[in-house]
Gaussian input, Z-matrix of N, CA and C with variables (Angstrom, degrees):
# hf/3-21g

backbone

0 1
 N
 C     1     B1
 C     2     B2     1     A1
 N     3     B3     2     A2     1     D1
 C     4     B4     3     A3     2     D2
 C     5     B5     4     A4     3     D3
 N     6     B6     5     A5     4     D4
 C     7     B7     6     A6     5     D5
 C     8     B8     7     A7     6     D6
 N     9     B9     8     A8     7     D7
 C    10    B10     9     A9     8     D8
 C    11    B11    10    A10     9     D9
 N    12    B12    11    A11    10    D10
 C    13    B13    12    A12    11    D11
 C    14    B14    13    A13    12    D12
 N    15    B15    14    A14    13    D13
 C    16    B16    15    A15    14    D14
 C    17    B17    16    A16    15    D15
 N    18    B18    17    A17    16    D16
 C    19    B19    18    A18    17    D17
 C    20    B20    19    A19    18    D18
 N    21    B21    20    A20    19    D19
 C    22    B22    21    A21    20    D20
 C    23    B23    22    A22    21    D21
 N    24    B24    23    A23    22    D22
 C    25    B25    24    A24    23    D23
 C    26    B26    25    A25    24    D24
 N    27    B27    26    A26    25    D25
 C    28    B28    27    A27    26    D26
 C    29    B29    28    A28    27    D27
 N    30    B30    29    A29    28    D28
 C    31    B31    30    A30    29    D29
 C    32    B32    31    A31    30    D30
 N    33    B33    32    A32    31    D31
 C    34    B34    33    A33    32    D32
 C    35    B35    34    A34    33    D33
 N    36    B36    35    A35    34    D34
 C    37    B37    36    A36    35    D35
 C    38    B38    37    A37    36    D36
 N    39    B39    38    A38    37    D37
 C    40    B40    39    A39    38    D38
 C    41    B41    40    A40    39    D39
 N    42    B42    41    A41    40    D40
 C    43    B43    42    A42    41    D41
 C    44    B44    43    A43    42    D42
 N    45    B45    44    A44    43    D43
 C    46    B46    45    A45    44    D44
 C    47    B47    46    A46    45    D45
 N    48    B48    47    A47    46    D46
 C    49    B49    48    A48    47    D47
 C    50    B50    49    A49    48    D48
 N    51    B51    50    A50    49    D49
 C    52    B52    51    A51    50    D50
 C    53    B53    52    A52    51    D51
 N    54    B54    53    A53    52    D52
 C    55    B55    54    A54    53    D53
 C    56    B56    55    A55    54    D54
 N    57    B57    56    A56    55    D55
 C    58    B58    57    A57    56    D56
 C    59    B59    58    A58    57    D57
 N    60    B60    59    A59    58    D58
 C    61    B61    60    A60    59    D59
 C    62    B62    61    A61    60    D60
 N    63    B63    62    A62    61    D61
 C    64    B64    63    A63    62    D62
 C    65    B65    64    A64    63    D63
 N    66    B66    65    A65    64    D64
 C    67    B67    66    A66    65    D65
 C    68    B68    67    A67    66    D66
 N    69    B69    68    A68    67    D67
 C    70    B70    69    A69    68    D68
 C    71    B71    70    A70    69    D69
 N    72    B72    71    A71    70    D70
 C    73    B73    72    A72    71    D71
 C    74    B74    73    A73    72    D72
 N    75    B75    74    A74    73    D73
 C    76    B76    75    A75    74    D74
 C    77    B77    76    A76    75    D75
 N    78    B78    77    A77    76    D76
 C    79    B79    78    A78    77    D77
 C    80    B80    79    A79    78    D78
 N    81    B81    80    A80    79    D79
 C    82    B82    81    A81    80    D80
 C    83    B83    82    A82    81    D81
 N    84    B84    83    A83    82    D82
 C    85    B85    84    A84    83    D83
 C    86    B86    85    A85    84    D84
 N    87    B87    86    A86    85    D85
 C    88    B88    87    A87    86    D86
 C    89    B89    88    A88    87    D87
 N    90    B90    89    A89    88    D88
 C    91    B91    90    A90    89    D89
 C    92    B92    91    A91    90    D90
 N    93    B93    92    A92    91    D91
 C    94    B94    93    A93    92    D92
 C    95    B95    94    A94    93    D93
 N    96    B96    95    A95    94    D94
 C    97    B97    96    A96    95    D95
 C    98    B98    97    A97    96    D96
 N    99    B99    98    A98    97    D97
 C   100   B100    99    A99    98    D98
 C   101   B101   100   A100    99    D99
 N   102   B102   101   A101   100   D100
 C   103   B103   102   A102   101   D101
 C   104   B104   103   A103   102   D102
 N   105   B105   104   A104   103   D103
 C   106   B106   105   A105   104   D104
 C   107   B107   106   A106   105   D105
 N   108   B108   107   A107   106   D106
 C   109   B109   108   A108   107   D107
 C   110   B110   109   A109   108   D108
 N   111   B111   110   A110   109   D109
 C   112   B112   111   A111   110   D110
 C   113   B113   112   A112   111   D111
 N   114   B114   113   A113   112   D112
 C   115   B115   114   A114   113   D113
 C   116   B116   115   A115   114   D114
 N   117   B117   116   A116   115   D115
 C   118   B118   117   A117   116   D116
 C   119   B119   118   A118   117   D117
 N   120   B120   119   A119   118   D118
 C   121   B121   120   A120   119   D119
 C   122   B122   121   A121   120   D120
 N   123   B123   122   A122   121   D121
 C   124   B124   123   A123   122   D122
 C   125   B125   124   A124   123   D123
 N   126   B126   125   A125   124   D124
 C   127   B127   126   A126   125   D125
 C   128   B128   127   A127   126   D126
 N   129   B129   128   A128   127   D127
 C   130   B130   129   A129   128   D128
 C   131   B131   130   A130   129   D129
 N   132   B132   131   A131   130   D130
 C   133   B133   132   A132   131   D131
 C   134   B134   133   A133   132   D132
 N   135   B135   134   A134   133   D133
 C   136   B136   135   A135   134   D134
 C   137   B137   136   A136   135   D135
 N   138   B138   137   A137   136   D136
 C   139   B139   138   A138   137   D137
 C   140   B140   139   A139   138   D138
 N   141   B141   140   A140   139   D139
 C   142   B142   141   A141   140   D140
 C   143   B143   142   A142   141   D141
 N   144   B144   143   A143   142   D142
 C   145   B145   144   A144   143   D143
 C   146   B146   145   A145   144   D144
 N   147   B147   146   A146   145   D145
 C   148   B148   147   A147   146   D146
 C   149   B149   148   A148   147   D147
 N   150   B150   149   A149   148   D148
 C   151   B151   150   A150   149   D149
 C   152   B152   151   A151   150   D150
 N   153   B153   152   A152   151   D151
 C   154   B154   153   A153   152   D152
 C   155   B155   154   A154   153   D153
 N   156   B156   155   A155   154   D154
 C   157   B157   156   A156   155   D155
 C   158   B158   157   A157   156   D156
 N   159   B159   158   A158   157   D157
 C   160   B160   159   A159   158   D158
 C   161   B161   160   A160   159   D159
 N   162   B162   161   A161   160   D160
 C   163   B163   162   A162   161   D161
 C   164   B164   163   A163   162   D162
 N   165   B165   164   A164   163   D163
 C   166   B166   165   A165   164   D164
 C   167   B167   166   A166   165   D165
 N   168   B168   167   A167   166   D166
 C   169   B169   168   A168   167   D167
 C   170   B170   169   A169   168   D168
 N   171   B171   170   A170   169   D169
 C   172   B172   171   A171   170   D170
 C   173   B173   172   A172   171   D171
 N   174   B174   173   A173   172   D172
 C   175   B175   174   A174   173   D173
 C   176   B176   175   A175   174   D174
 N   177   B177   176   A176   175   D175
 C   178   B178   177   A177   176   D176
 C   179   B179   178   A178   177   D177
 N   180   B180   179   A179   178   D178
 C   181   B181   180   A180   179   D179
 C   182   B182   181   A181   180   D180
 N   183   B183   182   A182   181   D181
 C   184   B184   183   A183   182   D182
 C   185   B185   184   A184   183   D183
 N   186   B186   185   A185   184   D184
 C   187   B187   186   A186   185   D185
 C   188   B188   187   A187   186   D186
 N   189   B189   188   A188   187   D187
 C   190   B190   189   A189   188   D188
 C   191   B191   190   A190   189   D189
 N   192   B192   191   A191   190   D190
 C   193   B193   192   A192   191   D191
 C   194   B194   193   A193   192   D192
 N   195   B195   194   A194   193   D193
 C   196   B196   195   A195   194   D194
 C   197   B197   196   A196   195   D195
 N   198   B198   197   A197   196   D196
 C   199   B199   198   A198   197   D197
 C   200   B200   199   A199   198   D198
 N   201   B201   200   A200   199   D199
 C   202   B202   201   A201   200   D200
 C   203   B203   202   A202   201   D201
 N   204   B204   203   A203   202   D202
 C   205   B205   204   A204   203   D203
 C   206   B206   205   A205   204   D204
 N   207   B207   206   A206   205   D205
 C   208   B208   207   A207   206   D206
 C   209   B209   208   A208   207   D207
 N   210   B210   209   A209   208   D208
 C   211   B211   210   A210   209   D209
 C   212   B212   211   A211   210   D210
 N   213   B213   212   A212   211   D211
 C   214   B214   213   A213   212   D212
 C   215   B215   214   A214   213   D213
 N   216   B216   215   A215   214   D214
 C   217   B217   216   A216   215   D215
 C   218   B218   217   A217   216   D216
 N   219   B219   218   A218   217   D217
 C   220   B220   219   A219   218   D218
 C   221   B221   220   A220   219   D219
 N   222   B222   221   A221   220   D220
 C   223   B223   222   A222   221   D221
 C   224   B224   223   A223   222   D222
 N   225   B225   224   A224   223   D223
 C   226   B226   225   A225   224   D224
 C   227   B227   226   A226   225   D225
 N   228   B228   227   A227   226   D226
 C   229   B229   228   A228   227   D227
 C   230   B230   229   A229   228   D228
 N   231   B231   230   A230   229   D229
 C   232   B232   231   A231   230   D230
 C   233   B233   232   A232   231   D231
 N   234   B234   233   A233   232   D232
 C   235   B235   234   A234   233   D233
 C   236   B236   235   A235   234   D234
 N   237   B237   236   A236   235   D235
 C   238   B238   237   A237   236   D236
 C   239   B239   238   A238   237   D237
 N   240   B240   239   A239   238   D238
 C   241   B241   240   A240   239   D239
 C   242   B242   241   A241   240   D240
 N   243   B243   242   A242   241   D241
 C   244   B244   243   A243   242   D242
 C   245   B245   244   A244   243   D243
 N   246   B246   245   A245   244   D244
 C   247   B247   246   A246   245   D245
 C   248   B248   247   A247   246   D246
 N   249   B249   248   A248   247   D247
 C   250   B250   249   A249   248   D248
 C   251   B251   250   A250   249   D249
 N   252   B252   251   A251   250   D250
 C   253   B253   252   A252   251   D251
 C   254   B254   253   A253   252   D252
 N   255   B255   254   A254   253   D253
 C   256   B256   255   A255   254   D254
 C   257   B257   256   A256   255   D255
 N   258   B258   257   A257   256   D256
 C   259   B259   258   A258   257   D257
 C   260   B260   259   A259   258   D258
 N   261   B261   260   A260   259   D259
 C   262   B262   261   A261   260   D260
 C   263   B263   262   A262   261   D261
 N   264   B264   263   A263   262   D262
 C   265   B265   264   A264   263   D263
 C   266   B266   265   A265   264   D264
 N   267   B267   266   A266   265   D265
 C   268   B268   267   A267   266   D266
 C   269   B269   268   A268   267   D267
 N   270   B270   269   A269   268   D268
 C   271   B271   270   A270   269   D269
 C   272   B272   271   A271   270   D270
 N   273   B273   272   A272   271   D271
 C   274   B274   273   A273   272   D272
 C   275   B275   274   A274   273   D273
 N   276   B276   275   A275   274   D274
 C   277   B277   276   A276   275   D275
 C   278   B278   277   A277   276   D276
 N   279   B279   278   A278   277   D277
 C   280   B280   279   A279   278   D278
 C   281   B281   280   A280   279   D279
 N   282   B282   281   A281   280   D280
 C   283   B283   282   A282   281   D281
 C   284   B284   283   A283   282   D282
 N   285   B285   284   A284   283   D283
 C   286   B286   285   A285   284   D284
 C   287   B287   286   A286   285   D285

   B1=1.4471
   B2=1.5283
   B3=1.2882
   B4=1.4564
   B5=1.5271
   B6=1.3255
   B7=1.4676
   B8=1.5232
   B9=1.3222
   B10=1.4648
   B11=1.5269
   B12=1.3295
   B13=1.4592
   B14=1.5223
   B15=1.3292
   B16=1.4633
   B17=1.5173
   B18=1.3132
   B19=1.4618
   B20=1.5262
   B21=1.3234
   B22=1.4551
   B23=1.5220
   B24=1.3229
   B25=1.4634
   B26=1.5296
   B27=1.3060
   B28=1.4705
   B29=1.5213
   B30=1.3275
   B31=1.4696
   B32=1.5297
   B33=1.3373
   B34=1.4674
   B35=1.5273
   B36=1.3379
   B37=1.4648
   B38=1.5312
   B39=1.3171
   B40=1.4728
   B41=1.5178
   B42=1.3410
   B43=1.4682
   B44=1.5291
   B45=1.3301
   B46=1.4628
   B47=1.5254
   B48=1.3252
   B49=1.4622
   B50=1.5232
   B51=1.3426
   B52=1.4692
   B53=1.5228
   B54=1.3232
   B55=1.4643
   B56=1.5264
   B57=1.3230
   B58=1.4712
   B59=1.5288
   B60=1.3336
   B61=1.4588
   B62=1.5311
   B63=1.3157
   B64=1.4557
   B65=1.5346
   B66=1.3260
   B67=1.4680
   B68=1.5320
   B69=1.3362
   B70=1.4634
   B71=1.5190
   B72=1.3265
   B73=1.4600
   B74=1.5220
   B75=1.3327
   B76=1.4639
   B77=1.5277
   B78=1.3212
   B79=1.4615
   B80=1.5231
   B81=1.3338
   B82=1.4743
   B83=1.5198
   B84=1.3398
   B85=1.4644
   B86=1.5316
   B87=1.3267
   B88=1.4686
   B89=1.5286
   B90=1.3282
   B91=1.4648
   B92=1.5237
   B93=1.3411
   B94=1.4603
   B95=1.5086
   B96=1.3371
   B97=1.4562
   B98=1.5118
   B99=1.3085
   B100=1.4587
   B101=1.5262
   B102=1.3153
   B103=1.4611
   B104=1.5263
   B105=1.3433
   B106=1.4621
   B107=1.5264
   B108=1.3217
   B109=1.4669
   B110=1.5172
   B111=1.3188
   B112=1.4618
   B113=1.5140
   B114=1.3156
   B115=1.4603
   B116=1.5327
   B117=1.3443
   B118=1.4623
   B119=1.5317
   B120=1.3300
   B121=1.4623
   B122=1.5257
   B123=1.3419
   B124=1.4706
   B125=1.5258
   B126=1.3155
   B127=1.4523
   B128=1.5213
   B129=1.2899
   B130=1.4525
   B131=1.5312
   B132=1.3510
   B133=1.4630
   B134=1.5186
   B135=1.3315
   B136=1.4695
   B137=1.5300
   B138=1.3294
   B139=1.4622
   B140=1.5249
   B141=1.3228
   B142=1.4577
   B143=1.5255
   B144=1.3165
   B145=1.4619
   B146=1.5177
   B147=1.3253
   B148=1.4576
   B149=1.5237
   B150=1.3278
   B151=1.4564
   B152=1.5237
   B153=1.3156
   B154=1.4550
   B155=1.5130
   B156=1.3120
   B157=1.4616
   B158=1.5204
   B159=1.3163
   B160=1.4574
   B161=1.5145
   B162=1.3266
   B163=1.4496
   B164=1.5223
   B165=1.3101
   B166=1.4672
   B167=1.5231
   B168=1.3209
   B169=1.4591
   B170=1.5250
   B171=1.3475
   B172=1.4597
   B173=1.5260
   B174=1.3190
   B175=1.4618
   B176=1.5231
   B177=1.3248
   B178=1.4573
   B179=1.5211
   B180=1.3167
   B181=1.4609
   B182=1.5180
   B183=1.3186
   B184=1.4586
   B185=1.5217
   B186=1.3397
   B187=1.4578
   B188=1.5234
   B189=1.3234
   B190=1.4590
   B191=1.5185
   B192=1.3353
   B193=1.4589
   B194=1.5242
   B195=1.3254
   B196=1.4514
   B197=1.5247
   B198=1.3266
   B199=1.4613
   B200=1.5266
   B201=1.3271
   B202=1.4635
   B203=1.5276
   B204=1.3311
   B205=1.4685
   B206=1.5246
   B207=1.3322
   B208=1.4630
   B209=1.5151
   B210=1.3386
   B211=1.4679
   B212=1.5307
   B213=1.3275
   B214=1.4593
   B215=1.5220
   B216=1.3155
   B217=1.4639
   B218=1.5171
   B219=1.3188
   B220=1.4607
   B221=1.5187
   B222=1.3231
   B223=1.4586
   B224=1.5212
   B225=1.3256
   B226=1.4646
   B227=1.5208
   B228=1.3229
   B229=1.4580
   B230=1.5222
   B231=1.3345
   B232=1.4624
   B233=1.5198
   B234=1.3099
   B235=1.4626
   B236=1.5361
   B237=1.3198
   B238=1.4542
   B239=1.5268
   B240=1.3202
   B241=1.4623
   B242=1.5338
   B243=1.3254
   B244=1.4646
   B245=1.5361
   B246=1.3283
   B247=1.4641
   B248=1.5265
   B249=1.3239
   B250=1.4630
   B251=1.5258
   B252=1.3291
   B253=1.4523
   B254=1.5220
   B255=1.3248
   B256=1.4591
   B257=1.5303
   B258=1.3127
   B259=1.4615
   B260=1.5159
   B261=1.3504
   B262=1.4629
   B263=1.5312
   B264=1.3404
   B265=1.4693
   B266=1.5305
   B267=1.3452
   B268=1.4636
   B269=1.5161
   B270=1.3219
   B271=1.4641
   B272=1.5156
   B273=1.3276
   B274=1.4656
   B275=1.5167
   B276=1.3226
   B277=1.4627
   B278=1.5172
   B279=1.3001
   B280=1.4563
   B281=1.5181
   B282=1.3455
   B283=1.4657
   B284=1.5203
   B285=1.3103
   B286=1.4820
   B287=1.4917
   A1=106.64
   A2=115.33
   A3=120.44
   A4=108.88
   A5=116.40
   A6=121.61
   A7=110.75
   A8=115.31
   A9=119.80
   A10=109.15
   A11=116.58
   A12=123.10
   A13=107.94
   A14=116.31
   A15=121.83
   A16=109.20
   A17=115.86
   A18=123.12
   A19=107.92
   A20=117.03
   A21=121.95
   A22=109.42
   A23=116.56
   A24=119.23
   A25=108.59
   A26=115.32
   A27=119.41
   A28=109.84
   A29=115.89
   A30=121.29
   A31=110.32
   A32=116.96
   A33=120.33
   A34=110.98
   A35=117.08
   A36=119.98
   A37=111.57
   A38=116.57
   A39=119.90
   A40=110.72
   A41=117.32
   A42=120.46
   A43=110.61
   A44=117.21
   A45=120.41
   A46=110.27
   A47=117.07
   A48=121.24
   A49=110.15
   A50=117.20
   A51=121.23
   A52=111.89
   A53=116.37
   A54=121.14
   A55=113.36
   A56=116.68
   A57=122.59
   A58=111.60
   A59=115.73
   A60=122.15
   A61=107.04
   A62=116.96
   A63=121.09
   A64=112.10
   A65=116.51
   A66=119.34
   A67=112.28
   A68=117.36
   A69=119.90
   A70=111.98
   A71=117.03
   A72=120.44
   A73=110.14
   A74=117.10
   A75=120.78
   A76=109.83
   A77=117.43
   A78=121.00
   A79=111.10
   A80=117.55
   A81=121.69
   A82=110.85
   A83=116.21
   A84=119.89
   A85=110.32
   A86=117.52
   A87=119.29
   A88=110.79
   A89=116.93
   A90=121.31
   A91=112.73
   A92=117.43
   A93=118.30
   A94=116.30
   A95=117.07
   A96=119.90
   A97=111.80
   A98=115.28
   A99=122.09
   A100=110.29
   A101=116.13
   A102=120.77
   A103=107.22
   A104=115.86
   A105=119.24
   A106=112.48
   A107=117.66
   A108=121.80
   A109=108.65
   A110=115.55
   A111=121.71
   A112=109.33
   A113=114.90
   A114=121.66
   A115=107.47
   A116=116.95
   A117=121.12
   A118=114.80
   A119=117.05
   A120=119.85
   A121=113.22
   A122=117.68
   A123=119.57
   A124=109.44
   A125=115.28
   A126=120.05
   A127=109.56
   A128=119.44
   A129=126.10
   A130=113.73
   A131=118.30
   A132=121.52
   A133=109.36
   A134=117.21
   A135=120.03
   A136=109.67
   A137=116.40
   A138=119.49
   A139=110.36
   A140=114.55
   A141=121.93
   A142=109.42
   A143=114.85
   A144=122.81
   A145=105.79
   A146=115.89
   A147=120.89
   A148=110.90
   A149=114.90
   A150=122.47
   A151=109.10
   A152=114.86
   A153=121.45
   A154=108.45
   A155=116.34
   A156=120.35
   A157=110.85
   A158=114.31
   A159=122.71
   A160=105.14
   A161=115.05
   A162=121.13
   A163=105.10
   A164=121.28
   A165=120.21
   A166=112.17
   A167=117.91
   A168=121.43
   A169=110.74
   A170=116.59
   A171=119.19
   A172=112.06
   A173=114.84
   A174=122.62
   A175=107.34
   A176=116.05
   A177=121.86
   A178=109.03
   A179=115.58
   A180=122.37
   A181=107.91
   A182=116.34
   A183=120.80
   A184=106.14
   A185=114.97
   A186=120.15
   A187=109.63
   A188=114.49
   A189=121.99
   A190=108.41
   A191=115.96
   A192=119.62
   A193=110.49
   A194=114.43
   A195=121.65
   A196=105.66
   A197=116.98
   A198=120.33
   A199=112.85
   A200=117.38
   A201=119.71
   A202=112.24
   A203=116.64
   A204=120.11
   A205=113.07
   A206=117.32
   A207=120.95
   A208=113.21
   A209=116.80
   A210=120.96
   A211=110.30
   A212=115.49
   A213=121.71
   A214=109.30
   A215=114.87
   A216=122.43
   A217=108.72
   A218=116.39
   A219=120.88
   A220=107.48
   A221=115.57
   A222=122.10
   A223=111.40
   A224=116.21
   A225=120.14
   A226=109.76
   A227=114.80
   A228=123.36
   A229=106.68
   A230=116.90
   A231=118.83
   A232=111.28
   A233=114.85
   A234=121.71
   A235=106.13
   A236=118.32
   A237=120.18
   A238=112.32
   A239=115.52
   A240=122.39
   A241=108.74
   A242=118.42
   A243=120.92
   A244=113.14
   A245=117.49
   A246=120.02
   A247=111.94
   A248=117.23
   A249=121.65
   A250=113.66
   A251=116.57
   A252=120.42
   A253=110.74
   A254=116.04
   A255=121.66
   A256=109.25
   A257=116.48
   A258=121.74
   A259=113.94
   A260=116.74
   A261=119.61
   A262=112.24
   A263=116.51
   A264=124.26
   A265=113.35
   A266=116.26
   A267=120.89
   A268=113.41
   A269=117.62
   A270=120.37
   A271=109.27
   A272=114.95
   A273=119.89
   A274=110.10
   A275=115.87
   A276=121.21
   A277=109.09
   A278=115.22
   A279=118.31
   A280=108.13
   A281=117.12
   A282=119.84
   A283=110.33
   A284=115.27
   A285=119.88
   A286=110.61
   D1=121.42
   D2=-177.92
   D3=-88.39
   D4=103.79
   D5=-174.39
   D6=-110.01
   D7=127.67
   D8=173.76
   D9=-72.68
   D10=-44.94
   D11=173.71
   D12=-139.42
   D13=162.27
   D14=-179.53
   D15=-128.11
   D16=129.09
   D17=174.66
   D18=-113.57
   D19=136.03
   D20=178.15
   D21=-105.68
   D22=131.67
   D23=173.98
   D24=-70.23
   D25=159.40
   D26=175.88
   D27=-58.41
   D28=-42.50
   D29=178.86
   D30=-57.60
   D31=-45.18
   D32=179.97
   D33=-61.29
   D34=-46.12
   D35=178.45
   D36=-59.40
   D37=-42.99
   D38=179.37
   D39=-61.80
   D40=-46.30
   D41=-179.35
   D42=-65.53
   D43=-39.33
   D44=179.16
   D45=-62.79
   D46=-43.79
   D47=179.09
   D48=-62.06
   D49=-46.55
   D50=-179.75
   D51=-60.43
   D52=-32.32
   D53=-173.55
   D54=-105.50
   D55=7.33
   D56=178.48
   D57=54.88
   D58=46.85
   D59=176.50
   D60=-110.64
   D61=123.91
   D62=-174.82
   D63=-83.71
   D64=154.69
   D65=173.95
   D66=-57.52
   D67=-35.98
   D68=177.88
   D69=-62.11
   D70=-39.20
   D71=178.30
   D72=-65.28
   D73=-41.49
   D74=178.11
   D75=-62.61
   D76=-43.69
   D77=177.99
   D78=-60.67
   D79=-40.88
   D80=177.22
   D81=-60.23
   D82=-44.48
   D83=-178.53
   D84=-68.51
   D85=-40.12
   D86=176.68
   D87=-59.53
   D88=-38.57
   D89=-177.60
   D90=-75.80
   D91=-32.86
   D92=-172.46
   D93=-135.69
   D94=5.90
   D95=-179.73
   D96=-76.97
   D97=177.83
   D98=-177.74
   D99=-104.52
   D100=129.53
   D101=173.79
   D102=-76.84
   D103=119.77
   D104=-178.71
   D105=-109.01
   D106=-10.09
   D107=174.36
   D108=-157.46
   D109=145.73
   D110=177.60
   D111=-121.27
   D112=142.40
   D113=178.96
   D114=-125.83
   D115=76.58
   D116=-172.60
   D117=-66.30
   D118=-18.54
   D119=-177.52
   D120=-96.50
   D121=1.81
   D122=176.80
   D123=-63.14
   D124=149.21
   D125=178.41
   D126=-125.83
   D127=149.10
   D128=9.11
   D129=-81.48
   D130=-9.80
   D131=179.96
   D132=-134.68
   D133=149.33
   D134=175.09
   D135=-58.89
   D136=146.38
   D137=-179.58
   D138=-126.52
   D139=169.08
   D140=179.06
   D141=-138.75
   D142=157.27
   D143=170.35
   D144=-105.82
   D145=123.18
   D146=-178.51
   D147=-114.56
   D148=149.99
   D149=177.62
   D150=-117.37
   D151=132.76
   D152=172.98
   D153=-146.69
   D154=177.46
   D155=-177.46
   D156=-133.10
   D157=147.20
   D158=170.98
   D159=-121.16
   D160=110.71
   D161=-167.20
   D162=58.00
   D163=-121.57
   D164=178.26
   D165=-106.42
   D166=11.44
   D167=-177.78
   D168=-95.22
   D169=127.75
   D170=-179.25
   D171=-74.08
   D172=150.53
   D173=175.39
   D174=-134.79
   D175=133.22
   D176=172.20
   D177=-106.46
   D178=140.49
   D179=177.13
   D180=-130.19
   D181=130.70
   D182=169.69
   D183=-104.12
   D184=123.36
   D185=-177.38
   D186=-141.61
   D187=153.20
   D188=177.96
   D189=-123.86
   D190=156.67
   D191=-179.28
   D192=-134.80
   D193=133.40
   D194=171.14
   D195=-87.18
   D196=105.69
   D197=-176.19
   D198=-64.64
   D199=-27.21
   D200=179.91
   D201=-69.64
   D202=-42.84
   D203=-176.98
   D204=-96.75
   D205=-19.19
   D206=-175.80
   D207=81.88
   D208=3.41
   D209=-178.76
   D210=-80.17
   D211=134.48
   D212=177.04
   D213=-107.75
   D214=146.33
   D215=-179.41
   D216=-122.30
   D217=118.15
   D218=177.17
   D219=-86.48
   D220=119.01
   D221=-175.28
   D222=-90.24
   D223=-46.94
   D224=176.49
   D225=-154.79
   D226=160.32
   D227=-179.64
   D228=-141.10
   D229=131.56
   D230=179.87
   D231=-155.46
   D232=161.71
   D233=173.20
   D234=-95.27
   D235=116.50
   D236=-176.89
   D237=-64.80
   D238=141.14
   D239=178.68
   D240=-73.79
   D241=122.32
   D242=-178.66
   D243=-59.73
   D244=-23.82
   D245=178.90
   D246=-76.99
   D247=-19.72
   D248=-177.78
   D249=-101.75
   D250=-9.00
   D251=-175.45
   D252=-126.62
   D253=156.99
   D254=176.42
   D255=-63.31
   D256=167.70
   D257=-177.51
   D258=-58.88
   D259=-27.09
   D260=179.01
   D261=-95.43
   D262=1.82
   D263=177.10
   D264=63.58
   D265=23.12
   D266=-178.53
   D267=-101.44
   D268=-15.64
   D269=179.30
   D270=-146.68
   D271=151.86
   D272=178.80
   D273=-68.75
   D274=142.47
   D275=176.34
   D276=-73.70
   D277=150.02
   D278=174.28
   D279=-78.64
   D280=144.52
   D281=-179.53
   D282=-60.95
   D283=144.73
   D284=-179.67
   D285=-99.46

C-alpha cells in the first residue's frame, strides 16, 4: 500500500500496544505486506486486509486509503489465531 502519510485509529493503537506491535512494523507491512482481502465498498474509503510477519509471527492489518490524498488509515492490527486461519494465514479455516 503506497501511503503518503499514515494515521492510526485509537483502536489500532490499543491493539498494537496489547500485542507489542510497533508502528514501524505496521508501516513495514503496509509498504511490503500482502493484500489478502479487499473490501472495495467500505466507507468512507475502500479497505484491505494485509498479511505480514514479525520474525515468524503473522500480523494482520486492516487499513483504508484515501486515493485522492494518499493518506492511509490503520483501522486495526492483530495476530491471527492459528485455529481460525489456514496454515498460511491467508484465508479463514472452515469450522471443524
